[in-house]
C-alpha positions in Angstrom: -20.8 17.4 -18.1 -17.9 16.4 -15.9 -14.9 14.9 -17.8 -13.9 11.4 -17.4 -10.4 11.0 -15.6 -8.5 7.5 -16.1 -7.2 7.3 -12.8 -5.4 4.1 -13.3 -5.5 1.5 -16.1 -4.0 -2.1 -16.9 -4.8 -5.4 -17.9 -6.1 -6.3 -14.5 -8.0 -3.2 -13.3 -9.4 0.1 -14.5 -10.4 2.8 -12.3 -12.4 6.0 -14.1 -13.4 9.0 -12.3 -16.5 11.1 -13.3 -17.0 14.2 -11.0 -17.5 12.7 -7.4 -18.1 9.1 -8.7 -15.1 6.4 -9.1 -15.9 3.6 -11.2 -13.6 0.5 -10.7 -13.7 -2.4 -13.5 -12.0 -5.6 -12.3 -10.9 -8.9 -13.9 -11.1 -10.5 -10.5 -14.3 -10.0 -8.6 -13.0 -11.5 -5.6 -11.0 -8.2 -5.2 -14.1 -6.4 -5.4 -15.6 -8.8 -2.8 -12.9 -8.1 -0.6 -12.9 -4.3 -1.1 -16.8 -3.9 -0.2 -16.4 -6.4 2.8 -13.4 -4.8 4.2 -14.7 -1.2 3.9 -17.8 -2.3 5.9 -15.9 -3.7 8.8 -12.9 -1.2 8.8 -13.3 1.3 11.6 -12.1 4.3 9.5 -13.5 6.3 7.1 -14.0 4.8 4.0 -15.7 5.7 0.4 -19.4 5.2 0.2 -20.5 2.4 -2.0 -23.1 3.8 -4.5 -23.6 0.8 -6.6 -22.2 -2.7 -7.4 -22.9 -4.6 -11.0 -20.2 -7.1 -11.7 -17.6 -6.2 -13.0 -18.0 -2.8 -11.8 -18.2 -0.9 -8.2 -19.2 2.7 -8.0 -17.7 4.5 -5.0 -17.9 8.0 -4.1 -15.0 10.2 -3.9 -13.8 10.6 -0.2 -13.1 14.4 0.8 -9.7 16.0 1.3 -6.5 15.4 -0.5 -4.2 12.3 -0.4 -1.2 12.3 2.1 1.2 12.3 -0.6 2.7 10.7 -3.8 5.2 8.1 -4.4 8.3 10.0 -6.1 7.1 13.3 -5.0 7.8 15.0 -1.9 4.7 15.2 0.8 3.3 18.9 1.4 1.3 17.1 4.5 2.2 18.5 7.7 3.8 16.5 10.4 0.5 16.6 12.3 -1.2 14.9 9.4 1.0 12.0 8.8 0.9 11.5 12.8 -2.9 11.2 12.5 -2.3 8.9 9.7 -0.4 6.8 11.9 -3.1 7.0 14.9 -5.7 5.9 12.2 -3.5 2.8 11.3 -3.4 2.0 15.0 -7.4 2.1 15.1 -7.2 -0.4 12.1 -5.0 -2.7 13.7 -6.7 -2.5 16.9 -10.3 -3.6 15.2 -11.4 -7.2 15.3 -10.0 -9.5 12.5 -11.5 -9.7 9.1 -12.5 -13.6 8.2 -10.2 -13.9 5.7 -6.1 -14.3 5.7 -3.1 -12.8 3.3 -0.3 -14.2 2.4 2.3 -15.9 5.0 6.0 -16.0 5.6 6.3 -19.3 3.2 4.4 -17.5 0.4 6.2 -14.3 0.4 9.6 -16.1 0.8 8.9 -18.0 -2.4 7.5 -14.8 -4.0 10.9 -13.0 -3.1 13.2 -16.0 -4.5 11.3 -15.8 -7.8 11.0 -12.2 -8.3 14.9 -11.4 -7.0 15.8 -14.2 -9.9 13.7 -12.4 -12.3 15.5 -9.0 -11.7 19.0 -10.3 -11.9 18.4 -12.9 -14.7 17.0 -10.0 -16.8 19.5 -7.4 -15.7 17.0 -5.0 -14.4 19.2 -4.4 -11.3 22.8 -5.2 -10.5 23.2 -8.5 -8.7 24.8 -7.1 -5.6 22.0 -4.5 -5.0 19.3 -7.4 -5.2 21.6 -9.3 -2.7 21.7 -6.6 -0.3 17.9 -5.6 -0.2 17.1 -9.5 -0.1 19.1 -9.9 2.8 17.7 -6.9 4.1 14.1 -8.1 3.0 14.3 -11.6 4.8 14.0 -9.4 8.3 10.6 -9.1 7.5 10.0 -13.0 7.2 9.4 -13.7 11.1 6.4 -14.8 13.0 4.1 -11.7 13.6 0.9 -11.9 15.5 -1.8 -10.7 12.9 -3.9 -7.6 12.9 -6.5 -6.2 10.5 -4.3 -4.5 8.0 -5.1 -2.7 5.0 -2.4 -4.4 2.9 -1.8 -1.7 0.1 -1.6 1.1 2.2 0.4 3.6 -0.1 0.3 7.1 0.7 -1.7 7.9 -2.0 -4.7 6.0 -0.5 -4.8 8.3 2.8 -7.0 11.3 2.5 -6.0 14.1 4.7 -8.0 17.4 5.4 -5.7 19.8 7.4 -4.2 17.6 10.0 -7.3 15.1 9.9 -7.7 11.7 8.1 -10.7 12.3 6.0 -10.7 8.8 4.1 -8.7 5.4 3.4 -9.2 4.0 -0.2 -8.4 1.0 -2.2 -9.2 -2.0 0.1 -8.7 -5.0 -2.2 -5.9 -6.2 -0.4 -7.2 -5.9 3.2 -6.6 -9.1 5.1 -5.0 -10.5 8.3 -1.2 -9.7 8.2 1.7 -7.9 9.6 1.0 -4.5 11.3 4.5 -3.4 10.2 3.8 -4.0 6.9 1.0 -1.4 6.5 3.5 1.0 8.3 6.4 0.4 5.9 4.0 0.8 3.0 2.5 4.1 4.3 6.2 5.5 4.5 7.8 3.6 1.5 9.4 6.4 -0.5 8.7 9.0 2.5 11.1 7.3 5.2 11.5 10.8 6.5 8.3 10.9 7.8 8.2 7.4 9.6 8.8 9.3 13.0 5.7 11.3 12.5 3.8 8.0 11.7 5.3 6.2 14.8 4.2 8.9 17.1 0.8 8.7 15.9 0.7 5.0 16.0 1.8 5.3 19.5 3.7 2.4 20.1 7.5 1.0 19.6 7.9 -1.1 16.6 11.0 -2.8 15.3 12.6 -0.5 12.4 14.8 -3.3 11.3 11.6 -5.1 10.1 10.1 -1.9 8.8 13.3 -1.6 6.4 12.9 -5.4 5.4 9.2 -4.6 4.3 10.4 -1.6 2.3 13.0 -3.8 0.6 10.6 -6.8 0.3 7.9 -4.4 -1.3 10.3 -2.7 -3.7 11.9 -6.0 -5.1 8.5 -8.0 -5.1 6.7 -5.2 -6.8 9.1 -4.6 -9.6 8.1 -6.6 -12.4 4.5 -6.4 -12.0 4.9 -2.5 -12.1 7.1 -3.0 -15.4 4.7 -5.2 -16.9 1.7 -2.9 -16.1 3.1 0.0 -17.4 4.6 1.7 -14.4 8.2 2.7 -13.6 9.7 1.7 -10.5 13.0 3.5 -11.8 11.4 7.0 -11.5 12.9 9.2 -9.1 12.0 8.4 -5.4 10.3 5.4 -6.3 11.0 1.4 -5.9 14.5 1.6 -7.4 15.6 4.5 -5.2 14.2 2.9 -2.4 16.4 -0.2 -2.9 19.4 1.8 -3.4 18.9 3.8 -0.1 18.5 0.7 1.7 21.3 -0.1 4.5 
């Protein structure tokens, strides 16, 4: 019998792997609704839905290996990173999903709250938070919405050699800013941004990408801490903030 592997487990969501099957149990059924519908709409390889019985969703494993992991050097080739960029462009060129992601007002409010929490609780030095907040505000501008994955962490893109074989975890998919997906994919892997943009195939505003790196790192920190993750690990969110200029 295959062993049960705990992929992620916290108060909101648990994902288990049993052989080639992933079982996701989520306290918020709306997230699973979005995940299933987004995978059906996305013009990219996604996990096959095996069955759904709320609050659980069973998905088949995608082939290949993750493009990388936050906090670890990526062993994937430059061509694989470029292929990931090309896949993101295909997604962004697809018809929009019917639902919206957070807008600039909501993001600005969240940024205010999380920066205050970081400073009040002495999680990070005030000057570091202030500098990154200024950088983050660059991302808060009008954008033309596209079909975004919404949580395109490097570990959510699978490759085999130089080919993208699957993109997983679509529960945050929505209409959103194209540059947010590109920033999420390269968060903590800034050295691969040129490869990703070569595959994406169009000019982008690098200051906005940097803004999203800072905004994501600032606003995710409290959630990570409260759910048992460590944003201070080498190469993770706090290092991203320290490297921001």
